[in-house]
Biopython code that builds the backbone (N, CA, C, O; Angstrom):
import numpy as np
from Bio.PDB.StructureBuilder import StructureBuilder

atoms = [
    (1, "MET", "N", (-1.027, 49.346, -152.658)),
    (1, "MET", "CA", (-0.876, 50.784, -152.679)),
    (1, "MET", "C", (-0.382, 51.210, -154.060)),
    (1, "MET", "O", (0.657, 50.742, -154.526)),
    (2, "SER", "N", (-1.121, 52.084, -154.701)),
    (2, "SER", "CA", (-0.722, 52.521, -156.034)),
    (2, "SER", "C", (0.105, 53.797, -155.952)),
    (2, "SER", "O", (-0.096, 54.645, -155.082)),
    (3, "GLN", "N", (1.026, 53.899, -156.875)),
    (3, "GLN", "CA", (1.888, 55.065, -156.935)),
    (3, "GLN", "C", (1.187, 56.152, -157.753)),
    (3, "GLN", "O", (0.548, 55.861, -158.764)),
    (4, "GLU", "N", (1.312, 57.396, -157.313)),
    (4, "GLU", "CA", (0.680, 58.500, -158.022)),
    (4, "GLU", "C", (1.304, 58.658, -159.406)),
    (4, "GLU", "O", (2.522, 58.579, -159.562)),
    (5, "LYS", "N", (0.462, 58.880, -160.396)),
    (5, "LYS", "CA", (0.916, 59.035, -161.768)),
    (5, "LYS", "C", (0.940, 60.517, -162.118)),
    (5, "LYS", "O", (0.064, 61.278, -161.705)),
    (6, "PHE", "N", (1.943, 60.915, -162.875)),
    (6, "PHE", "CA", (2.075, 62.303, -163.299)),
    (6, "PHE", "C", (1.991, 62.403, -164.810)),
    (6, "PHE", "O", (2.347, 61.477, -165.539)),
    (7, "TYR", "N", (1.514, 63.548, -165.258)),
    (7, "TYR", "CA", (1.400, 63.846, -166.682)),
    (7, "TYR", "C", (2.089, 65.182, -166.925)),
    (7, "TYR", "O", (2.090, 66.065, -166.067)),
    (8, "TYR", "N", (2.660, 65.309, -168.085)),
    (8, "TYR", "CA", (3.446, 66.487, -168.413)),
    (8, "TYR", "C", (2.935, 67.127, -169.695)),
    (8, "TYR", "O", (2.734, 66.450, -170.703)),
    (9, "VAL", "N", (2.730, 68.421, -169.646)),
    (9, "VAL", "CA", (2.481, 69.219, -170.839)),
    (9, "VAL", "C", (3.830, 69.862, -171.139)),
    (9, "VAL", "O", (4.413, 70.514, -170.273)),
    (10, "TYR", "N", (4.321, 69.683, -172.345)),
    (10, "TYR", "CA", (5.672, 70.140, -172.634)),
    (10, "TYR", "C", (5.738, 70.928, -173.935)),
    (10, "TYR", "O", (4.889, 70.798, -174.817)),
    (11, "ILE", "N", (6.774, 71.747, -174.017)),
    (11, "ILE", "CA", (7.046, 72.497, -175.242)),
    (11, "ILE", "C", (8.463, 72.166, -175.682)),
    (11, "ILE", "O", (9.415, 72.267, -174.909)),
    (12, "LEU", "N", (8.576, 71.771, -176.933)),
    (12, "LEU", "CA", (9.869, 71.546, -177.569)),
    (12, "LEU", "C", (10.128, 72.697, -178.531)),
    (12, "LEU", "O", (9.192, 73.314, -179.041)),
    (13, "ALA", "N", (11.399, 72.979, -178.774)),
    (13, "ALA", "CA", (11.776, 74.009, -179.744)),
    (13, "ALA", "C", (12.908, 73.483, -180.613)),
    (13, "ALA", "O", (13.680, 72.618, -180.198)),
    (14, "SER", "N", (12.995, 74.015, -181.820)),
    (14, "SER", "CA", (14.115, 73.660, -182.693)),
    (14, "SER", "C", (15.372, 74.404, -182.234)),
    (14, "SER", "O", (16.478, 73.872, -182.322)),
    (15, "HIS", "N", (15.199, 75.621, -181.749)),
    (15, "HIS", "CA", (16.263, 76.463, -181.193)),
    (15, "HIS", "C", (15.581, 77.683, -180.572)),
    (15, "HIS", "O", (14.359, 77.807, -180.641)),
    (16, "GLN", "N", (16.350, 78.571, -179.975)),
    (16, "GLN", "CA", (15.744, 79.744, -179.337)),
    (16, "GLN", "C", (14.929, 80.530, -180.355)),
    (16, "GLN", "O", (15.418, 80.871, -181.431)),
    (17, "ASN", "N", (13.680, 80.812, -179.999)),
    (17, "ASN", "CA", (12.732, 81.519, -180.864)),
    (17, "ASN", "C", (12.435, 80.776, -182.163)),
    (17, "ASN", "O", (11.966, 81.377, -183.130)),
    (18, "GLY", "N", (12.705, 79.480, -182.188)),
    (18, "GLY", "CA", (12.475, 78.687, -183.394)),
    (18, "GLY", "C", (11.091, 78.058, -183.419)),
    (18, "GLY", "O", (10.158, 78.532, -182.771)),
    (19, "THR", "N", (10.984, 76.988, -184.178)),
    (19, "THR", "CA", (9.733, 76.257, -184.307)),
    (19, "THR", "C", (9.383, 75.607, -182.973)),
    (19, "THR", "O", (10.253, 75.062, -182.294)),
    (20, "LEU", "N", (8.102, 75.667, -182.598)),
    (20, "LEU", "CA", (7.635, 75.117, -181.325)),
    (20, "LEU", "C", (6.684, 73.950, -181.547)),
    (20, "LEU", "O", (5.973, 73.883, -182.550)),
    (21, "TYR", "N", (6.690, 73.033, -180.585)),
    (21, "TYR", "CA", (5.763, 71.898, -180.581)),
    (21, "TYR", "C", (5.265, 71.721, -179.155)),
    (21, "TYR", "O", (6.050, 71.786, -178.210)),
    (22, "ILE", "N", (3.976, 71.498, -178.996)),
    (22, "ILE", "CA", (3.382, 71.287, -177.672)),
    (22, "ILE", "C", (2.782, 69.895, -177.623)),
    (22, "ILE", "O", (2.076, 69.488, -178.547)),
    (23, "GLY", "N", (3.058, 69.156, -176.549)),
    (23, "GLY", "CA", (2.533, 67.804, -176.407)),
    (23, "GLY", "C", (2.247, 67.445, -174.961)),
    (23, "GLY", "O", (2.481, 68.235, -174.046)),
    (24, "VAL", "N", (1.732, 66.229, -174.773)),
    (24, "VAL", "CA", (1.421, 65.676, -173.450)),
    (24, "VAL", "C", (2.019, 64.281, -173.373)),
    (24, "VAL", "O", (2.012, 63.543, -174.358)),
    (25, "THR", "N", (2.533, 63.921, -172.210)),
    (25, "THR", "CA", (3.077, 62.581, -172.012)),
    (25, "THR", "C", (3.009, 62.211, -170.535)),
    (25, "THR", "O", (2.873, 63.078, -169.671)),
    (26, "SER", "N", (3.106, 60.921, -170.258)),
    (26, "SER", "CA", (3.199, 60.466, -168.874)),
    (26, "SER", "C", (4.644, 60.128, -168.509)),
    (26, "SER", "O", (4.939, 59.808, -167.357)),
    (27, "ASN", "N", (5.543, 60.200, -169.492)),
    (27, "ASN", "CA", (6.957, 59.921, -169.247)),
    (27, "ASN", "C", (7.787, 60.949, -170.019)),
    (27, "ASN", "O", (8.161, 60.721, -171.169)),
    (28, "LEU", "N", (8.062, 62.057, -169.385)),
    (28, "LEU", "CA", (8.706, 63.181, -170.050)),
    (28, "LEU", "C", (10.109, 62.855, -170.546)),
    (28, "LEU", "O", (10.475, 63.234, -171.659)),
    (29, "ILE", "N", (10.881, 62.170, -169.749)),
    (29, "ILE", "CA", (12.259, 61.873, -170.145)),
    (29, "ILE", "C", (12.282, 60.914, -171.331)),
    (29, "ILE", "O", (13.035, 61.119, -172.283)),
    (30, "LYS", "N", (11.466, 59.875, -171.276)),
    (30, "LYS", "CA", (11.402, 58.933, -172.401)),
    (30, "LYS", "C", (10.937, 59.641, -173.669)),
    (30, "LYS", "O", (11.507, 59.446, -174.743)),
    (31, "ARG", "N", (9.901, 60.462, -173.537)),
    (31, "ARG", "CA", (9.347, 61.138, -174.712)),
    (31, "ARG", "C", (10.347, 62.128, -175.296)),
    (31, "ARG", "O", (10.486, 62.214, -176.516)),
    (32, "SER", "N", (11.039, 62.870, -174.452)),
    (32, "SER", "CA", (12.026, 63.818, -174.981)),
    (32, "SER", "C", (13.180, 63.072, -175.647)),
    (32, "SER", "O", (13.719, 63.536, -176.651)),
    (33, "TRP", "N", (13.561, 61.922, -175.096)),
    (33, "TRP", "CA", (14.605, 61.096, -175.717)),
    (33, "TRP", "C", (14.152, 60.620, -177.097)),
    (33, "TRP", "O", (14.934, 60.626, -178.047)),
    (34, "GLU", "N", (12.893, 60.211, -177.201)),
    (34, "GLU", "CA", (12.349, 59.776, -178.495)),
    (34, "GLU", "C", (12.394, 60.914, -179.516)),
    (34, "GLU", "O", (12.744, 60.696, -180.676)),
    (35, "HIS", "N", (12.044, 62.111, -179.092)),
    (35, "HIS", "CA", (12.113, 63.261, -180.009)),
    (35, "HIS", "C", (13.563, 63.541, -180.405)),
    (35, "HIS", "O", (13.850, 63.768, -181.580)),
    (36, "LYS", "N", (14.471, 63.528, -179.439)),
    (36, "LYS", "CA", (15.880, 63.809, -179.725)),
    (36, "LYS", "C", (16.484, 62.801, -180.694)),
    (36, "LYS", "O", (17.326, 63.150, -181.522)),
    (37, "ASN", "N", (16.054, 61.573, -180.587)),
    (37, "ASN", "CA", (16.606, 60.508, -181.423)),
    (37, "ASN", "C", (15.779, 60.248, -182.673)),
    (37, "ASN", "O", (15.966, 59.236, -183.349)),
    (38, "LYS", "N", (14.870, 61.155, -182.976)),
    (38, "LYS", "CA", (14.066, 61.126, -184.211)),
    (38, "LYS", "C", (13.256, 59.845, -184.361)),
    (38, "LYS", "O", (13.027, 59.374, -185.475)),
    (39, "ILE", "N", (12.826, 59.285, -183.238)),
    (39, "ILE", "CA", (12.010, 58.075, -183.249)),
    (39, "ILE", "C", (10.558, 58.422, -183.546)),
    (39, "ILE", "O", (9.821, 57.610, -184.104)),
    (40, "VAL", "N", (10.155, 59.621, -183.173)),
    (40, "VAL", "CA", (8.776, 60.068, -183.360)),
    (40, "VAL", "C", (8.619, 60.612, -184.775)),
    (40, "VAL", "O", (9.208, 61.636, -185.121)),
    (41, "GLU", "N", (7.829, 59.927, -185.588)),
    (41, "GLU", "CA", (7.573, 60.386, -186.957)),
    (41, "GLU", "C", (6.683, 61.619, -186.927)),
    (41, "GLU", "O", (5.872, 61.790, -186.016)),
    (42, "GLY", "N", (6.837, 62.460, -187.911)),
    (42, "GLY", "CA", (5.935, 63.598, -188.036)),
    (42, "GLY", "C", (6.622, 64.938, -187.883)),
    (42, "GLY", "O", (7.785, 65.114, -188.245)),
    (43, "PHE", "N", (5.869, 65.874, -187.337)),
    (43, "PHE", "CA", (6.266, 67.279, -187.269)),
    (43, "PHE", "C", (7.628, 67.487, -186.615)),
    (43, "PHE", "O", (8.485, 68.164, -187.181)),
    (44, "THR", "N", (7.838, 66.916, -185.435)),
    (44, "THR", "CA", (9.080, 67.192, -184.700)),
    (44, "THR", "C", (10.297, 66.646, -185.433)),
    (44, "THR", "O", (11.355, 67.277, -185.434)),
    (45, "LYS", "N", (10.159, 65.496, -186.049)),
    (45, "LYS", "CA", (11.267, 64.918, -186.808)),
    (45, "LYS", "C", (11.541, 65.751, -188.056)),
    (45, "LYS", "O", (12.693, 66.038, -188.381)),
    (46, "GLU", "N", (10.484, 66.130, -188.745)),
    (46, "GLU", "CA", (10.621, 66.886, -189.995)),
    (46, "GLU", "C", (11.259, 68.250, -189.781)),
    (46, "GLU", "O", (12.050, 68.703, -190.608)),
    (47, "TYR", "N", (10.918, 68.913, -188.668)),
    (47, "TYR", "CA", (11.401, 70.271, -188.428)),
    (47, "TYR", "C", (12.521, 70.358, -187.389)),
    (47, "TYR", "O", (12.911, 71.457, -186.998)),
    (48, "GLY", "N", (13.036, 69.224, -186.944)),
    (48, "GLY", "CA", (14.146, 69.230, -185.991)),
    (48, "GLY", "C", (13.799, 69.851, -184.648)),
    (48, "GLY", "O", (14.622, 70.529, -184.033)),
    (49, "VAL", "N", (12.581, 69.614, -184.204)),
    (49, "VAL", "CA", (12.109, 70.184, -182.938)),
    (49, "VAL", "C", (12.363, 69.154, -181.839)),
    (49, "VAL", "O", (11.571, 68.228, -181.657)),
    (50, "ASP", "N", (13.468, 69.315, -181.109)),
    (50, "ASP", "CA", (13.862, 68.274, -180.155)),
    (50, "ASP", "C", (14.449, 68.803, -178.849)),
    (50, "ASP", "O", (15.012, 68.032, -178.071)),
    (51, "LYS", "N", (14.330, 70.079, -178.602)),
    (51, "LYS", "CA", (14.902, 70.698, -177.402)),
    (51, "LYS", "C", (13.769, 70.980, -176.412)),
    (51, "LYS", "O", (12.889, 71.795, -176.691)),
    (52, "LEU", "N", (13.790, 70.316, -175.273)),
    (52, "LEU", "CA", (12.764, 70.515, -174.244)),
    (52, "LEU", "C", (13.024, 71.847, -173.541)),
    (52, "LEU", "O", (14.006, 71.994, -172.813)),
    (53, "VAL", "N", (12.134, 72.814, -173.767)),
    (53, "VAL", "CA", (12.365, 74.153, -173.214)),
    (53, "VAL", "C", (11.373, 74.545, -172.125)),
    (53, "VAL", "O", (11.567, 75.548, -171.439)),
    (54, "TYR", "N", (10.304, 73.754, -171.965)),
    (54, "TYR", "CA", (9.294, 74.088, -170.961)),
    (54, "TYR", "C", (8.447, 72.854, -170.677)),
    (54, "TYR", "O", (8.176, 72.050, -171.568)),
    (55, "TYR", "N", (8.034, 72.719, -169.413)),
    (55, "TYR", "CA", (7.047, 71.687, -169.089)),
    (55, "TYR", "C", (6.309, 72.045, -167.811)),
    (55, "TYR", "O", (6.803, 72.794, -166.968)),
    (56, "GLU", "N", (5.119, 71.489, -167.696)),
    (56, "GLU", "CA", (4.286, 71.601, -166.503)),
    (56, "GLU", "C", (3.904, 70.189, -166.093)),
    (56, "GLU", "O", (3.826, 69.291, -166.931)),
    (57, "THR", "N", (3.668, 69.997, -164.805)),
    (57, "THR", "CA", (3.317, 68.686, -164.271)),
    (57, "THR", "C", (1.946, 68.730, -163.610)),
    (57, "THR", "O", (1.595, 69.704, -162.945)),
    (58, "THR", "N", (1.178, 67.663, -163.802)),
    (58, "THR", "CA", (-0.110, 67.511, -163.129)),
    (58, "THR", "C", (-0.331, 66.026, -162.864)),
    (58, "THR", "O", (0.305, 65.182, -163.495)),
    (59, "ASN", "N", (-1.220, 65.706, -161.946)),
    (59, "ASN", "CA", (-1.536, 64.294, -161.696)),
    (59, "ASN", "C", (-2.879, 63.908, -162.311)),
    (59, "ASN", "O", (-3.425, 62.846, -162.011)),
    (60, "ASP", "N", (-3.405, 64.774, -163.172)),
    (60, "ASP", "CA", (-4.703, 64.524, -163.798)),
    (60, "ASP", "C", (-4.582, 64.618, -165.319)),
    (60, "ASP", "O", (-4.253, 65.679, -165.850)),
    (61, "ILE", "N", (-4.844, 63.530, -166.010)),
    (61, "ILE", "CA", (-4.699, 63.499, -167.467)),
    (61, "ILE", "C", (-5.629, 64.495, -168.146)),
    (61, "ILE", "O", (-5.250, 65.122, -169.136)),
    (62, "ASN", "N", (-6.834, 64.644, -167.629)),
    (62, "ASN", "CA", (-7.772, 65.587, -168.244)),
    (62, "ASN", "C", (-7.271, 67.026, -168.138)),
    (62, "ASN", "O", (-7.414, 67.809, -169.077)),
    (63, "SER", "N", (-6.693, 67.364, -167.007)),
    (63, "SER", "CA", (-6.105, 68.700, -166.845)),
    (63, "SER", "C", (-4.956, 68.904, -167.825)),
    (63, "SER", "O", (-4.807, 69.976, -168.412)),
    (64, "ALA", "N", (-4.154, 67.868, -167.992)),
    (64, "ALA", "CA", (-3.027, 67.956, -168.924)),
    (64, "ALA", "C", (-3.517, 68.168, -170.354)),
    (64, "ALA", "O", (-2.983, 69.008, -171.078)),
    (65, "LEU", "N", (-4.521, 67.418, -170.753)),
    (65, "LEU", "CA", (-5.052, 67.543, -172.111)),
    (65, "LEU", "C", (-5.696, 68.908, -172.342)),
    (65, "LEU", "O", (-5.552, 69.495, -173.414)),
    (66, "LEU", "N", (-6.402, 69.406, -171.335)),
    (66, "LEU", "CA", (-7.003, 70.738, -171.453)),
    (66, "LEU", "C", (-5.933, 71.823, -171.556)),
    (66, "LEU", "O", (-6.058, 72.760, -172.345)),
    (67, "ARG", "N", (-4.886, 71.687, -170.753)),
    (67, "ARG", "CA", (-3.800, 72.675, -170.792)),
    (67, "ARG", "C", (-3.080, 72.631, -172.139)),
    (67, "ARG", "O", (-2.716, 73.674, -172.683)),
    (68, "GLU", "N", (-2.876, 71.432, -172.675)),
    (68, "GLU", "CA", (-2.252, 71.309, -173.993)),
    (68, "GLU", "C", (-3.086, 72.064, -175.037)),
    (68, "GLU", "O", (-2.547, 72.842, -175.824)),
    (69, "LYS", "N", (-4.377, 71.834, -175.036)),
    (69, "LYS", "CA", (-5.264, 72.515, -175.992)),
    (69, "LYS", "C", (-5.217, 74.028, -175.802)),
    (69, "LYS", "O", (-5.196, 74.787, -176.772)),
    (70, "GLN", "N", (-5.202, 74.454, -174.540)),
    (70, "GLN", "CA", (-5.140, 75.886, -174.250)),
    (70, "GLN", "C", (-3.863, 76.499, -174.821)),
    (70, "GLN", "O", (-3.909, 77.524, -175.500)),
    (71, "LEU", "N", (-2.729, 75.869, -174.543)),
    (71, "LEU", "CA", (-1.449, 76.403, -175.018)),
    (71, "LEU", "C", (-1.380, 76.419, -176.540)),
    (71, "LEU", "O", (-0.829, 77.349, -177.129)),
    (72, "LYS", "N", (-1.933, 75.402, -177.170)),
    (72, "LYS", "CA", (-1.917, 75.349, -178.634)),
    (72, "LYS", "C", (-2.725, 76.488, -179.253)),
    (72, "LYS", "O", (-2.458, 76.899, -180.383)),
    (73, "LYS", "N", (-3.710, 76.996, -178.516)),
    (73, "LYS", "CA", (-4.524, 78.111, -179.013)),
    (73, "LYS", "C", (-3.864, 79.471, -178.773)),
    (73, "LYS", "O", (-4.235, 80.462, -179.402)),
    (74, "TRP", "N", (-2.897, 79.514, -177.874)),
    (74, "TRP", "CA", (-2.223, 80.776, -177.572)),
    (74, "TRP", "C", (-1.489, 81.294, -178.801)),
    (74, "TRP", "O", (-1.074, 80.520, -179.663)),
    (75, "ASN", "N", (-1.334, 82.608, -178.871)),
    (75, "ASN", "CA", (-0.512, 83.142, -179.960)),
    (75, "ASN", "C", (0.959, 82.894, -179.633)),
    (75, "ASN", "O", (1.326, 82.631, -178.488)),
    (76, "ARG", "N", (1.773, 82.983, -180.651)),
    (76, "ARG", "CA", (3.191, 82.651, -180.518)),
    (76, "ARG", "C", (3.877, 83.487, -179.435)),
    (76, "ARG", "O", (4.666, 82.952, -178.656)),
    (77, "GLN", "N", (3.592, 84.770, -179.376)),
    (77, "GLN", "CA", (4.255, 85.639, -178.403)),
    (77, "GLN", "C", (3.985, 85.188, -176.972)),
    (77, "GLN", "O", (4.888, 85.214, -176.136)),
    (78, "TRP", "N", (2.768, 84.779, -176.682)),
    (78, "TRP", "CA", (2.443, 84.294, -175.337)),
    (78, "TRP", "C", (3.258, 83.044, -175.003)),
    (78, "TRP", "O", (3.738, 82.888, -173.880)),
    (79, "LYS", "N", (3.407, 82.162, -175.981)),
    (79, "LYS", "CA", (4.194, 80.938, -175.762)),
    (79, "LYS", "C", (5.652, 81.287, -175.486)),
    (79, "LYS", "O", (6.269, 80.725, -174.582)),
    (80, "LEU", "N", (6.200, 82.217, -176.267)),
    (80, "LEU", "CA", (7.588, 82.633, -176.057)),
    (80, "LEU", "C", (7.768, 83.246, -174.671)),
    (80, "LEU", "O", (8.763, 82.978, -173.997)),
    (81, "GLU", "N", (6.821, 84.058, -174.250)),
    (81, "GLU", "CA", (6.897, 84.680, -172.924)),
    (81, "GLU", "C", (6.808, 83.634, -171.816)),
    (81, "GLU", "O", (7.489, 83.755, -170.797)),
    (82, "LEU", "N", (5.981, 82.617, -172.004)),
    (82, "LEU", "CA", (5.865, 81.536, -171.025)),
    (82, "LEU", "C", (7.200, 80.809, -170.886)),
    (82, "LEU", "O", (7.662, 80.553, -169.774)),
    (83, "ILE", "N", (7.811, 80.480, -172.015)),
    (83, "ILE", "CA", (9.109, 79.795, -171.999)),
    (83, "ILE", "C", (10.152, 80.677, -171.320)),
    (83, "ILE", "O", (10.865, 80.221, -170.427)),
    (84, "GLU", "N", (10.241, 81.927, -171.737)),
    (84, "GLU", "CA", (11.297, 82.809, -171.237)),
    (84, "GLU", "C", (11.131, 83.174, -169.769)),
    (84, "GLU", "O", (12.111, 83.492, -169.095)),
    (85, "LYS", "N", (9.900, 83.132, -169.269)),
    (85, "LYS", "CA", (9.674, 83.385, -167.844)),
    (85, "LYS", "C", (10.314, 82.281, -166.998)),
    (85, "LYS", "O", (10.925, 82.561, -165.967)),
    (86, "GLU", "N", (10.172, 81.045, -167.431)),
    (86, "GLU", "CA", (10.684, 79.893, -166.677)),
    (86, "GLU", "C", (12.086, 79.466, -167.108)),
    (86, "GLU", "O", (12.836, 78.897, -166.315)),
    (87, "ASN", "N", (12.437, 79.738, -168.355)),
    (87, "ASN", "CA", (13.686, 79.240, -168.922)),
    (87, "ASN", "C", (14.281, 80.321, -169.836)),
    (87, "ASN", "O", (14.309, 80.152, -171.055)),
    (88, "PRO", "N", (14.758, 81.433, -169.248)),
    (88, "PRO", "CA", (15.192, 82.584, -170.048)),
    (88, "PRO", "C", (16.340, 82.295, -171.013)),
    (88, "PRO", "O", (16.480, 82.982, -172.024)),
    (89, "ASN", "N", (17.149, 81.304, -170.717)),
    (89, "ASN", "CA", (18.276, 80.968, -171.593)),
    (89, "ASN", "C", (17.944, 79.873, -172.602)),
    (89, "ASN", "O", (18.803, 79.442, -173.371)),
    (90, "TRP", "N", (16.701, 79.436, -172.589)),
    (90, "TRP", "CA", (16.248, 78.367, -173.488)),
    (90, "TRP", "C", (17.137, 77.120, -173.347)),
    (90, "TRP", "O", (17.454, 76.457, -174.335)),
    (91, "ALA", "N", (17.527, 76.817, -172.121)),
    (91, "ALA", "CA", (18.323, 75.615, -171.870)),
    (91, "ALA", "C", (17.502, 74.384, -172.238)),
    (91, "ALA", "O", (16.278, 74.381, -172.113)),
    (92, "ASP", "N", (18.179, 73.356, -172.685)),
    (92, "ASP", "CA", (17.503, 72.089, -172.971)),
    (92, "ASP", "C", (17.291, 71.392, -171.631)),
    (92, "ASP", "O", (18.227, 70.829, -171.063)),
    (93, "LEU", "N", (16.072, 71.431, -171.135)),
    (93, "LEU", "CA", (15.765, 70.904, -169.807)),
    (93, "LEU", "C", (15.964, 69.399, -169.718)),
    (93, "LEU", "O", (16.247, 68.875, -168.641)),
    (94, "ALA", "N", (15.821, 68.708, -170.823)),
    (94, "ALA", "CA", (16.078, 67.264, -170.823)),
    (94, "ALA", "C", (17.559, 67.008, -170.570)),
    (94, "ALA", "O", (17.912, 66.103, -169.814)),
    (95, "MET", "N", (18.419, 67.793, -171.192)),
    (95, "MET", "CA", (19.856, 67.616, -170.990)),
    (95, "MET", "C", (20.239, 67.957, -169.555)),
    (95, "MET", "O", (21.099, 67.302, -168.965)),
    (96, "GLU", "N", (19.602, 68.979, -168.996)),
    (96, "GLU", "CA", (19.846, 69.326, -167.596)),
    (96, "GLU", "C", (19.456, 68.155, -166.694)),
    (96, "GLU", "O", (20.163, 67.834, -165.739)),
    (97, "TYR", "N", (18.337, 67.528, -167.004)),
    (97, "TYR", "CA", (17.872, 66.385, -166.222)),
    (97, "TYR", "C", (18.837, 65.212, -166.369)),
    (97, "TYR", "O", (19.193, 64.571, -165.379)),
    (98, "TYR", "N", (19.263, 64.929, -167.603)),
    (98, "TYR", "CA", (20.187, 63.817, -167.835)),
    (98, "TYR", "C", (21.482, 64.035, -167.054)),
    (98, "TYR", "O", (21.999, 63.105, -166.436)),
    (99, "LYS", "N", (22.001, 65.254, -167.083)),
    (99, "LYS", "CA", (23.233, 65.568, -166.354)),
    (99, "LYS", "C", (23.050, 65.325, -164.860)),
    (99, "LYS", "O", (23.915, 64.746, -164.204)),
    (100, "LYS", "N", (21.919, 65.773, -164.334)),
    (100, "LYS", "CA", (21.633, 65.614, -162.902)),
    (100, "LYS", "C", (21.521, 64.136, -162.543)),
    (100, "LYS", "O", (22.102, 63.687, -161.555)),
    (101, "GLU", "N", (20.783, 63.389, -163.338)),
    (101, "GLU", "CA", (20.568, 61.972, -163.054)),
    (101, "GLU", "C", (21.847, 61.157, -163.184)),
    (101, "GLU", "O", (22.058, 60.200, -162.439)),
    (102, "CYS", "N", (22.691, 61.534, -164.122)),
    (102, "CYS", "CA", (23.935, 60.793, -164.357)),
    (102, "CYS", "C", (25.108, 61.395, -163.604)),
    (102, "CYS", "O", (26.226, 60.882, -163.668)),
    (103, "ASP", "N", (24.850, 62.500, -162.881)),
    (103, "ASP", "CA", (25.881, 63.213, -162.135)),
    (103, "ASP", "C", (27.054, 63.586, -163.033)),
    (103, "ASP", "O", (28.216, 63.420, -162.661)),
    (104, "ILE", "N", (26.730, 64.096, -164.224)),
    (104, "ILE", "CA", (27.744, 64.532, -165.177)),
    (104, "ILE", "C", (28.154, 65.951, -164.819)),
    (104, "ILE", "O", (27.305, 66.815, -164.598)),
    (105, "LYS", "N", (29.412, 66.176, -164.764)),
    (105, "LYS", "CA", (29.926, 67.514, -164.422)),
    (105, "LYS", "C", (30.154, 68.320, -165.671)),
    (105, "LYS", "O", (30.584, 69.471, -165.593)),
]
sb = StructureBuilder()
sb.init_structure("model")
sb.init_model(0)
sb.init_chain("A")
sb.init_seg("    ")
for serial, (resi, resn, name, xyz) in enumerate(atoms, 1):
    if name == "N":
        sb.init_residue(resn, " ", resi, " ")
    sb.init_atom(name, np.array(xyz, "f"), 0.0, 1.0, " ", f" {name:<3s}", serial, name[0])
structure = sb.get_structure()
């Protein structure tokens, strides 16, 4: 019996209304940790884009890749509105997850 696999389309930000990065991964927590710890060379490391502010989940890699491309084509205002609809305080969702998993008060 195989376990269902999930894929995540995510948006990172340098800070509220700051630089944005959109990506896809099959392991959101690991990938966000890599960005936070500057393990990922390139754009996110160079611009300090390491705050997970939005993500979507799907069980189909093709859907995830199509959604990533779609979001990358959106204008900046649409991206900001998407983030603020789901995460109005621009909380770092990775940190929220870490706190929950580690039961940190």
